[in-house]
ChimeraX commands (.cxc) that place a marker at each C-alpha (Angstrom):
marker #1 position -1.08,13.61,-46.28 radius 0.5
marker #1 position 1.65,14.61,-43.83 radius 0.5
marker #1 position 1.28,16.95,-40.88 radius 0.5
marker #1 position 4.19,18.88,-39.44 radius 0.5
marker #1 position 4.06,20.46,-36.00 radius 0.5
marker #1 position 6.55,23.13,-35.02 radius 0.5
marker #1 position 5.94,22.62,-31.31 radius 0.5
marker #1 position 4.17,19.72,-29.73 radius 0.5
marker #1 position 3.91,19.08,-26.03 radius 0.5
marker #1 position 1.82,16.63,-24.10 radius 0.5
marker #1 position 0.87,17.15,-20.49 radius 0.5
marker #1 position 0.15,13.92,-18.69 radius 0.5
marker #1 position -2.06,14.14,-15.66 radius 0.5
marker #1 position -1.50,11.44,-13.08 radius 0.5
marker #1 position -4.93,10.25,-12.03 radius 0.5
marker #1 position -5.38,9.16,-8.47 radius 0.5
marker #1 position -7.48,6.17,-7.58 radius 0.5
marker #1 position -8.78,4.90,-4.27 radius 0.5
marker #1 position -7.19,1.68,-3.03 radius 0.5
marker #1 position -7.74,-0.57,-0.05 radius 0.5
marker #1 position -4.69,-2.21,1.47 radius 0.5
marker #1 position -5.16,-5.15,3.83 radius 0.5
marker #1 position -2.04,-6.03,5.81 radius 0.5
marker #1 position -1.39,-9.09,7.94 radius 0.5
marker #1 position 1.46,-8.22,10.27 radius 0.5
marker #1 position 3.53,-10.56,12.37 radius 0.5
marker #1 position 2.42,-10.76,16.01 radius 0.5
marker #1 position 5.99,-10.03,16.98 radius 0.5
marker #1 position 5.39,-6.53,15.59 radius 0.5
marker #1 position 4.85,-4.34,18.62 radius 0.5
marker #1 position 2.72,-1.17,18.56 radius 0.5
marker #1 position 5.73,1.04,17.76 radius 0.5
marker #1 position 6.66,-1.18,14.81 radius 0.5
marker #1 position 3.10,-0.93,13.47 radius 0.5
marker #1 position 3.41,2.86,13.48 radius 0.5
marker #1 position 6.81,2.52,11.80 radius 0.5
marker #1 position 5.20,0.48,8.99 radius 0.5
marker #1 position 2.46,3.12,8.58 radius 0.5
marker #1 position 5.09,5.88,8.38 radius 0.5
marker #1 position 7.05,3.89,5.76 radius 0.5
marker #1 position 3.89,3.59,3.66 radius 0.5
marker #1 position 3.23,7.34,4.03 radius 0.5
marker #1 position 6.79,8.12,2.89 radius 0.5
marker #1 position 6.43,5.74,-0.06 radius 0.5
marker #1 position 3.26,7.30,-1.47 radius 0.5
marker #1 position 4.76,10.82,-1.27 radius 0.5
marker #1 position 2.87,14.11,-1.56 radius 0.5
marker #1 position 0.04,13.53,-4.03 radius 0.5
marker #1 position -1.01,10.24,-2.44 radius 0.5
marker #1 position -2.36,9.97,1.08 radius 0.5
marker #1 position -3.66,7.56,3.68 radius 0.5
marker #1 position -7.34,8.32,4.18 radius 0.5
marker #1 position -8.20,5.86,6.97 radius 0.5
marker #1 position -6.38,3.37,9.18 radius 0.5
marker #1 position -8.30,0.57,10.86 radius 0.5
marker #1 position -6.67,-1.94,13.15 radius 0.5
marker #1 position -8.78,-5.10,13.12 radius 0.5
marker #1 position -6.78,-6.77,15.88 radius 0.5
marker #1 position -5.12,-10.15,16.28 radius 0.5
marker #1 position -6.79,-13.04,14.47 radius 0.5
marker #1 position -5.96,-16.70,14.03 radius 0.5
marker #1 position -4.62,-17.57,10.58 radius 0.5
marker #1 position -6.16,-20.41,8.57 radius 0.5
marker #1 position -2.70,-21.91,8.15 radius 0.5
marker #1 position 0.76,-20.99,9.47 radius 0.5
marker #1 position 2.59,-18.29,7.54 radius 0.5
marker #1 position 6.33,-18.03,8.24 radius 0.5
marker #1 position 5.79,-20.28,11.28 radius 0.5
marker #1 position 3.19,-17.93,12.82 radius 0.5
marker #1 position -0.35,-19.00,13.72 radius 0.5
marker #1 position -1.74,-15.51,14.40 radius 0.5
marker #1 position -1.51,-12.15,12.68 radius 0.5
marker #1 position -2.42,-8.52,13.26 radius 0.5
marker #1 position -4.90,-7.39,10.60 radius 0.5
marker #1 position -4.86,-3.76,9.43 radius 0.5
marker #1 position -7.01,-2.10,6.76 radius 0.5
marker #1 position -5.84,1.11,5.08 radius 0.5
marker #1 position -7.73,3.24,2.57 radius 0.5
marker #1 position -5.31,5.02,0.24 radius 0.5
marker #1 position -5.45,7.55,-2.57 radius 0.5
marker #1 position -2.65,6.82,-5.09 radius 0.5
marker #1 position -1.62,6.90,-8.69 radius 0.5
marker #1 position -1.14,3.55,-10.40 radius 0.5
marker #1 position 2.63,4.08,-10.55 radius 0.5
marker #1 position 2.77,4.69,-6.79 radius 0.5
marker #1 position 0.66,1.57,-6.20 radius 0.5
marker #1 position 3.13,-0.57,-8.13 radius 0.5
marker #1 position 6.07,0.90,-6.21 radius 0.5
marker #1 position 4.24,0.33,-2.92 radius 0.5
marker #1 position 3.68,-3.37,-3.65 radius 0.5
marker #1 position 7.37,-3.76,-4.41 radius 0.5
marker #1 position 8.27,-2.20,-1.03 radius 0.5
marker #1 position 5.71,-4.30,0.86 radius 0.5
marker #1 position 7.32,-7.49,-0.47 radius 0.5
marker #1 position 10.62,-6.52,1.18 radius 0.5
marker #1 position 9.25,-5.88,4.68 radius 0.5
marker #1 position 9.76,-8.91,6.94 radius 0.5
marker #1 position 7.08,-7.89,9.46 radius 0.5
marker #1 position 4.34,-8.08,6.81 radius 0.5
marker #1 position 3.16,-11.67,6.43 radius 0.5
marker #1 position 0.63,-10.98,3.66 radius 0.5
marker #1 position -0.86,-7.97,1.89 radius 0.5
marker #1 position -3.61,-7.30,-0.63 radius 0.5
marker #1 position -3.93,-4.05,-2.56 radius 0.5
marker #1 position -7.28,-3.56,-4.35 radius 0.5
marker #1 position -8.39,-0.61,-6.47 radius 0.5
marker #1 position -11.83,0.65,-5.48 radius 0.5
marker #1 position -14.34,2.29,-7.81 radius 0.5
marker link #1:1,2 radius 0.2
marker link #1:2,3 radius 0.2
marker link #1:3,4 radius 0.2
marker link #1:4,5 radius 0.2
marker link #1:5,6 radius 0.2
marker link #1:6,7 radius 0.2
marker link #1:7,8 radius 0.2
marker link #1:8,9 radius 0.2
marker link #1:9,10 radius 0.2
marker link #1:10,11 radius 0.2
marker link #1:11,12 radius 0.2
marker link #1:12,13 radius 0.2
marker link #1:13,14 radius 0.2
marker link #1:14,15 radius 0.2
marker link #1:15,16 radius 0.2
marker link #1:16,17 radius 0.2
marker link #1:17,18 radius 0.2
marker link #1:18,19 radius 0.2
marker link #1:19,20 radius 0.2
marker link #1:20,21 radius 0.2
marker link #1:21,22 radius 0.2
marker link #1:22,23 radius 0.2
marker link #1:23,24 radius 0.2
marker link #1:24,25 radius 0.2
marker link #1:25,26 radius 0.2
marker link #1:26,27 radius 0.2
marker link #1:27,28 radius 0.2
marker link #1:28,29 radius 0.2
marker link #1:29,30 radius 0.2
marker link #1:30,31 radius 0.2
marker link #1:31,32 radius 0.2
marker link #1:32,33 radius 0.2
marker link #1:33,34 radius 0.2
marker link #1:34,35 radius 0.2
marker link #1:35,36 radius 0.2
marker link #1:36,37 radius 0.2
marker link #1:37,38 radius 0.2
marker link #1:38,39 radius 0.2
marker link #1:39,40 radius 0.2
marker link #1:40,41 radius 0.2
marker link #1:41,42 radius 0.2
marker link #1:42,43 radius 0.2
marker link #1:43,44 radius 0.2
marker link #1:44,45 radius 0.2
marker link #1:45,46 radius 0.2
marker link #1:46,47 radius 0.2
marker link #1:47,48 radius 0.2
marker link #1:48,49 radius 0.2
marker link #1:49,50 radius 0.2
marker link #1:50,51 radius 0.2
marker link #1:51,52 radius 0.2
marker link #1:52,53 radius 0.2
marker link #1:53,54 radius 0.2
marker link #1:54,55 radius 0.2
marker link #1:55,56 radius 0.2
marker link #1:56,57 radius 0.2
marker link #1:57,58 radius 0.2
marker link #1:58,59 radius 0.2
marker link #1:59,60 radius 0.2
marker link #1:60,61 radius 0.2
marker link #1:61,62 radius 0.2
marker link #1:62,63 radius 0.2
marker link #1:63,64 radius 0.2
marker link #1:64,65 radius 0.2
marker link #1:65,66 radius 0.2
marker link #1:66,67 radius 0.2
marker link #1:67,68 radius 0.2
marker link #1:68,69 radius 0.2
marker link #1:69,70 radius 0.2
marker link #1:70,71 radius 0.2
marker link #1:71,72 radius 0.2
marker link #1:72,73 radius 0.2
marker link #1:73,74 radius 0.2
marker link #1:74,75 radius 0.2
marker link #1:75,76 radius 0.2
marker link #1:76,77 radius 0.2
marker link #1:77,78 radius 0.2
marker link #1:78,79 radius 0.2
marker link #1:79,80 radius 0.2
marker link #1:80,81 radius 0.2
marker link #1:81,82 radius 0.2
marker link #1:82,83 radius 0.2
marker link #1:83,84 radius 0.2
marker link #1:84,85 radius 0.2
marker link #1:85,86 radius 0.2
marker link #1:86,87 radius 0.2
marker link #1:87,88 radius 0.2
marker link #1:88,89 radius 0.2
marker link #1:89,90 radius 0.2
marker link #1:90,91 radius 0.2
marker link #1:91,92 radius 0.2
marker link #1:92,93 radius 0.2
marker link #1:93,94 radius 0.2
marker link #1:94,95 radius 0.2
marker link #1:95,96 radius 0.2
marker link #1:96,97 radius 0.2
marker link #1:97,98 radius 0.2
marker link #1:98,99 radius 0.2
marker link #1:99,100 radius 0.2
marker link #1:100,101 radius 0.2
marker link #1:101,102 radius 0.2
marker link #1:102,103 radius 0.2
marker link #1:103,104 radius 0.2
marker link #1:104,105 radius 0.2
marker link #1:105,106 radius 0.2
marker link #1:106,107 radius 0.2
marker link #1:107,108 radius 0.2
view
């Protein structure tokens, strides 16, 4: 049995999920550079995605030195993204020298 379709189109809907992004920034990152990092993230996630909350947890001592730094500025962001945007965001975060570590987790 063979089916023939004269016109067939599929509409894919990009589902957005909630993510939490924990950043550990270098202590050499001043306040203006922190805002610059936030604006880069906002530009990366484009129109459909958005930053819901930003929480600066302050400077904390690291368990071990990362890139010869003993302290880091911890920031927690709640994001609404598609999975494709999340993958692109992680690729961009790897390239930023002011970010010591990051963790992106999808929330339910």
